[in-house]
N, C-alpha and C positions, 0 to 999 in steps of 0.2 A: 435678792427678789425680797422685795416688802414682807413681815412674818405676820399673819393673820387666820388666825385660832380656826373661825368661824369658815373660811377655806376647805382649812388641812380637814373639818372634820365632814367637811359636806365630799372633796375625792373621801376620803377614806370610807366613804360608807358608803364612795359607790364602790372599789374593790372589794368592798365586803359582800355587798351582796352581788358584781359578780363573783367571784374565790365562791360565794353561798350556792351560784349555782349550777355548777360544773358535774358535779358527781353527780348530780341527776341524766345530765347530758353524755357525760363518757358509758352510765352505764344503758343510756337512748339505744345513743354513738352502737356502743360495740353489738347493737340484735341485727346493726343491717352488715357496717365492715367486719373485721379483724382489725387487731394491733393498731399495725404493720401500717395499716390505710390508713385507718383512723387518723395517727401520726400524722401518714403523708400527707392530707388534705387540709390539717390544720394546719404547718408547723407552712407552710409553705402561703395559707391566706392572716398567717406573725410575723409572716419578711412582705409580701403584700402590706399589707399599714405598720407596722413600724418603718420599708421603707417612704409609706408618703409619708407620715410625720413626721421622717432625718426630713424629708425635702423639704417642709414646709419651715423647714427652726432652721432649713440654710447649714446644718450639719454632715448631710453625703457626702463633702468632702475630706471627711472625715473620718474612712473609712479605709480606708487608701494608704491614713500615713497609722493607724493606729494598726493597719497588717503587717506594713513591714517595717515596722517599730518589733512586732513580738507577736509572728508570726506562730511560730508553734501553739505559744499559750494561749492565744486564743482558736486554732482547728480541738487543743484540749477541752478549754470549754462550750466548746459546739458538738464534740463528741456527746460528753455528758449530759448538753441539757442545748437542744432538744432527742437527738438518737437517746442516749443506752438510758433517762434519767425517768422523761417519757413512753418509752416505750414498756420500761419495762414495771411500771407503774402501771400503764393500758393493761397490762394481761393481768396483776395484781384485781385488778377491775373486771376483768373478764372473770374472773378463778370466786370471785368472793363475794358475798352481796356487798351494797356500794356501800350503808356506811358502815361494816369494817376496813375494805381498803382508807375510807377515808379518815377515819376517826386513826391509827394505827400510822400511813405519812404525817399523820397531822402532828409527831415524834421526830417528827425529823433538827426540831430545837433541842431537845436531848440530846442526840445523837451529834447536832454541832458544838452542842459545851463541850460534850467529853474528846468526840476531833479535836476543841483548841488549844488543847492536854497539848499535845506532843506533836502535834502540827504546827502552831502558833505562841510553843511559852509558857499557856492559864492557866491557871495551877483551879480548884474547885473548890469553891469554899466549901462549908455547911449548907448552905441552902441548894447550891447547886445540887448535892447528894439528895437532897432529899427529895428535889426536884425530879433527879432523876430515880430513884426511888418507886416516887409518886405520878409521875409520867411510865415505863414501865411495869408497872401495874395494873394500871388503869388497860398497858398495849396486853397484856396477859388473859385483864378479866374479858373484855372485849375480844379476841381473838379466842375465843377459850366457848365463846357466850356465860359467860357468870364459870363454866365447869370446869374453873384450879388444881383440883386435886387431884379427876382424870386425865390434865390437857389433854383434853378436846380435843380437834383442829380438823373443823371441819375441811377445810382445803391450809395442808401443811404448808405446799409448795405458794402458792398465791400471799399467808401469811407469809415467807420467809421472800416474797418476791414485793409486797407491803414497806415492810423493814430496812428491805438492801433499798428502794428509791430514796428514806429517809438517809440513805450513806449516802447518794449521791450528790443527793439533794445539799447537805450539806459538802460535802467536798467541794459545788461546783460553789461558793456559800461562799467556803474556805479562802479560794485560789481569787472569787473578787473583795478579797478580803484589802486587801494591799492595792485595789486601782484607780485609779484615782481616773479614769478617762470619760468620758459620758457615760451612764449607765443607759439611756436606749441608743445608740450607738452602737456600743460593746451587746450590747444582743445584741442589735440587726445582727450582729459579724458573725455571730456563735450562733446562730441559728441559720447564714450567709456558709460558714464551712461545716455544718452541722449538716443539710439536705443534703449532700451529695451521697452521707453514711444512711440516711432513710432510701435514697430513694433506691444505692443496692443493693438494698439492706428488703422490702420489696414484695419482689420474686418468689425470694429464695426464702421469705418467710411467706409467704400471701399470693397475692399477683393484683394483675393496675386490672380486674374485672370486678369493677363500684358503677355499676348499676344505679341503685337504690336511691330517689333523690330525698328519702330523709337520711340517710348515713353522709350526704354530702351538704344539706342544712348542718346536721351537728355536728362536723367537725369543722366548718367552718366558723360555728360559732364556738369552739372551742379553740381553736386559733386565735379568733383576738377579745374573745373575755377575761378564760385563764393567762395563756401563757404573751396577747396578744399588750389592751386597753386596763388588765386589771392593773399589774403593772405599772403601766403610766401613770394613770391615776393612783397608782399609790407611791411614790417616786414624790405625788407633784403634795398629795398630803403631808410629805415629811421635808418637801421643801416649804410648809407654809404653814408651816407647826411651831405654836409655839412654846408647844410642853410634847415631846416628841411619845414621851411614857401614856398622856394621853387615849394618841394616836394608833400607838402599840396597839392600845391595850378594846382597844375596836376591835382588831382580827381574830376576839374569842366567843364576837356573834357568832361567829362567820360557822363553825361545825355543827350546832347548834336548830340556826338556818335553817343548812346543808339535810339534817335525817328530818323536818317536818316539813321538806319537797318533797325528802326521796317518796315521805308518809302515799303523799297533795298525788306526786307530778305518776313516777311509776308501783306507784300500794307497795312497797316494801313492808312492811309489818317490822318499827320498832325494836328491837329488841330491849329492854330492863336494864340487859348490862351493858348495854350501848351507854348508854349514858352514866352509867354509872361508873362507866369507865375513862365515857372525859367530862366525866367529874375530875376523875382522878384527874387525866393529861391535865391538861384547861389550872386544874388547882398546881398544880406543879411550880411550871412556866408562868403562873399569878407571883410566887414564887419566887423566882430570880429574876422578876422585876423588882420586886422591891429593895432599892439603896441602901446600902448598909452607911448604918450615923457613924460619921465618922468617929476613927479614936482619938480617946483629951491625953 
């Protein structure tokens, strides 16, 4: 593919806009559907969307090839994403203000840095240590609404679930780190294998009674834009990018746009602690992206 930074920026901004809207979509949809109901509709929508994309790209035959070569691997991916990761994330959104759940989930890249040590044999640098300190300090500020000394959590379970979702998402990317298969086909396969677990869990955790059209509309939106098209747009951005770092830095816009939308769409008041905590987290993530000077 011919590199084109303008196209890369265009696709990256599309992904950022999509991801910026989903926190509001999560919170609105959860007023009509339970977490597992939302996941059921959203994941099925994603399967349809990704199947269409793979069909037009002529990649559907790869599904059988990948599955036969690594069935357990893709089953594990599917159980993590979409099943466990999104179920736990949605439950966190149900228990917490959206700004808290979103901001805490944003620390997944910090979690990934820590898990890469035992699972990928990587070493922590001083920058990584500083990023971890800033990231989890920011998470603590957000979770306590600034009441750090009293450790007053509005919903300890919600905070735990939001942080646990970062562990699952980091594990998903660690498992993907050595996967050279087509990423869109791999994502579709993981959704196909994870969907039966979602289907089985729905009557156990809730039911199939979903009469509200608002819930359907929200879940379909999430399936298209959080789980599906945003991922494809981001991949396109990375493929076109001449400078990956410039593209990656655009993602730091997303949580702040999301806060604005939460305030405008669902009228959630934004806590000063959330903004301060997000600044801590994004600063830590930006520090990680600074390239070290080669030693002379």
